[in-house]
N, C-alpha and C positions, 0 to 999 in steps of 0.2 A: 559934692559928696553923693546927692542922692541919686545922681545919675550912674555913680560908677556902682553905688548898689544894685541899682535896678539891673545892671549890665552883669552883675555876679549872681542876682537871683536869677534872671533868664537863664545863664550857662549853666549854675548848678541844678535848677527845676529841669532844663531840657535832657541831661543825662540821666536825673534820677525819672524823666517820662520813657526812656529807651529801658532802661533796666524795669520800668513799671510793665512796660508793653511786654517784654520778655518772659514775664513771669504772669501773664496774663490778666492783669487789672484792666478794669473797663474805664470807657470815658463816662464822664456824667452825661445825664440825660436833660435835656432842655427844652420846653415849652416851644412849639413854634411860633412864629412871628403871625401875627395879623397886621392888615392894613393900619389898624388903630395904634396898635403897640411900636409898630417900626416907626411910624409918623412921628409918635411922643419921643421916640430913641433919636432920631434924626435933627427933630426941633432943639431937643436938647444936648446935642453933641456941641463940645468947646469948641472954638475958633481954634484951628489949627496954627502951630509956630514952626514955621519952615526951619528954621536953624536948629529948635531942638529934635525935628523929625530926623534932620541930617546927621545930627550926632548919635540919635538912637540907632540910625540904619548903619551907620559906620562902626562905632563901638560896642554894639550890640552883636548877636549872632543872624541878624538879617542879612549880612553884606556875604556870609558864608555861603547861603544857599540862593542866593537872588542878584548876588552879584554887584559889582561896580554899578551907581545909580541906578539900582533897579533892574539890571538888565542879566538876566541868570546866565551862568557860564556853563551848563549842562542842561540835559534833556530831562532831568527830573525834577525840579523846579518852574515854577512859571516867571514869567516877564512881569515886573510890577509898574514900572517906567509907564508913564503916562497911563495909568488907570484913574478913572473917577475917584474922586475923594470919600464919597458916601460909599460906594461899593468896597474900598479897602477898609474903610471903617467899620461897615457890617461884616465883613470878613472875619476881621481881630474880634470883633464882638461874639461871632457864631463859633469860634475856634476855643475862645474861653469859655463859654458856656457849654461845649459840646454839642452844641446844634450841629456843626458841620462836622462830619464825621464819617469818611468812607470806608472805614473798616480797614484800610491798608497800611497802618502804622504812621503813616506822614500826619495824618490829624490829631494823632498822640502827641508827636513834637510839638507840633504847632500850637494845640492846648499849652504844652509845659511853657513854652515860650511867650505865651500871651496872658499866663494865670498872673503875673507879678504887674501887668501893664495896667494902667488907670485908663479912664476915657481920655484923658489928655493926652497920653502918652500915644493913643491910638489914631487920635487927631491930627498930633503932629506927624507921624510918619506919614499917616494918607496924605496930609497937605505935600509933605516932600514928594513921593511917588508921583503924584500928580502932577506936578513940575517937570518931572524928568521926560527927557525926548528919546525915543528909540529910533535907531539908525534907518535910512531909507533901504527898502531890501537890494538885493544884488542879483544880477541874473535877469534870463528872460521867462517870463512864466506867462502862458495863456492858459485862464481857467476853461475846463471843460465845459461845454453848454448846460449841463443838467446841473452842475453844481453853480453855475452862474445865476439860474433861474432860482434855483434854492435861495440864494442870497437875496435877490431882487424880487422874484416875484412868490416864493415858495411854492407850495402845491397844494392847491385847493382839493384835490380827490382824497389826500389823506390829512387834510385840515392841517398842515404844516404852515404858519405865518413867516413870511419872508424875514430873514436874519436880521436884515438891513432896518427893518420897521423897530426894532427895540434898539438894537446894537448900531446902529448909524450907516450911511453910505460908507462912510471911511473908517467903519469899525471901532469907531470913537468912544462908543458908550454913551451912557446918559444918566445920572443919578446913581440908582443900585445897580443898573445895568452895565455889564463890566464892557470897557474897551478889548478888541479880539484882535486889531491889526499888530502882526508881529508878534503872536504870541507863538510859545514853542509848540510844536505839533505834538510831540508825544504827551504833554500836558493836556492840550485841547482835547485830544483824543480819550486820555484817561478820565478826564472831567465829562465830557460827553457820554461815555459809557457809564460813568457813576449815574448819572442822571438816568439813563435809560434803563437802568438794571434797579433803580430804586435805592441805590448806594449814597446818593447824596441828594438831601430832601429840605437844604435849608434855603431854598429859595423860595418867597413869599407865592403863596397859592400853589407852588409846584408846578409853574407853568413850564420851565423846562422838562421837566418829566414827560409833560405832554406831547412836546413838541418833537423830541427826541425817540419817542415810544416807536415812530415807525421808519425811521432812518436806518439805512442799511449801513453795516461796516463800511462797505465802500465808499458811501456818502460823506461818513464822518470824517475817514481819511481824508477826503477830497476839500471838506470844508477846511481841515486843519492845513492843509496846504494852501489852498486859498487866502486864509488871513494870515498864515505865516509870511505869506508874500504881497499882502496889501500894504501900499503906500500907507503910513501914518497920515494923520490929518495934519499934523504939525512936527515932520521929522527932523532929528538932530542936523545940523550942518555936516555936509562932509569934509572930511579932516581936510584943513589948510584953506578951509572958505568959511571960517567962523569971523 
């Protein structure tokens, strides 16, 4: 019964969120994380339960935008499959508190969806998504030399750190650094632009704002294509080969 109640609350609150956004209501404002406050939150995170996370995903609104097993069916939402537990948990925390708010209306919907969620609920869905696998990319893709260099070596002249140094060689992410392999290109571009223009500021110490500041639009587009076509570290088995 409690699970069904949660689902009902999410549905009702999400509808209310859309109405509030249309009438100009603002999101709450939260204090930024420090390394100390985040470390404490991560330490206090409950142990996630896969089965509960799967039910929250399936019977809540998550599946509507983020698709079966966390693979988004459209360009409007990110894939959640294969992301790190801590990253997903932190993003849910940030949407609930209002710290993540790019001002495009999408954060308002996520704020409404996360408001009735407990820390346990967030840990549960985070564990569920981390266990899902993205399919291997199809087609032939050869990254441009300048994009490959940004990923593996960065650009010292612009003080841009190699993407792989934080996000991993396979784009698998680590701790609160998200996985990028197989990410929806439109979402990737939108997120990078939000960092670059100061619309997204929920990363600790605002590191991404610094790294994206000097990237060109063409480079961001190129990185989006690179990661969309990057083989995940542990891809889902091909159909008929499970």
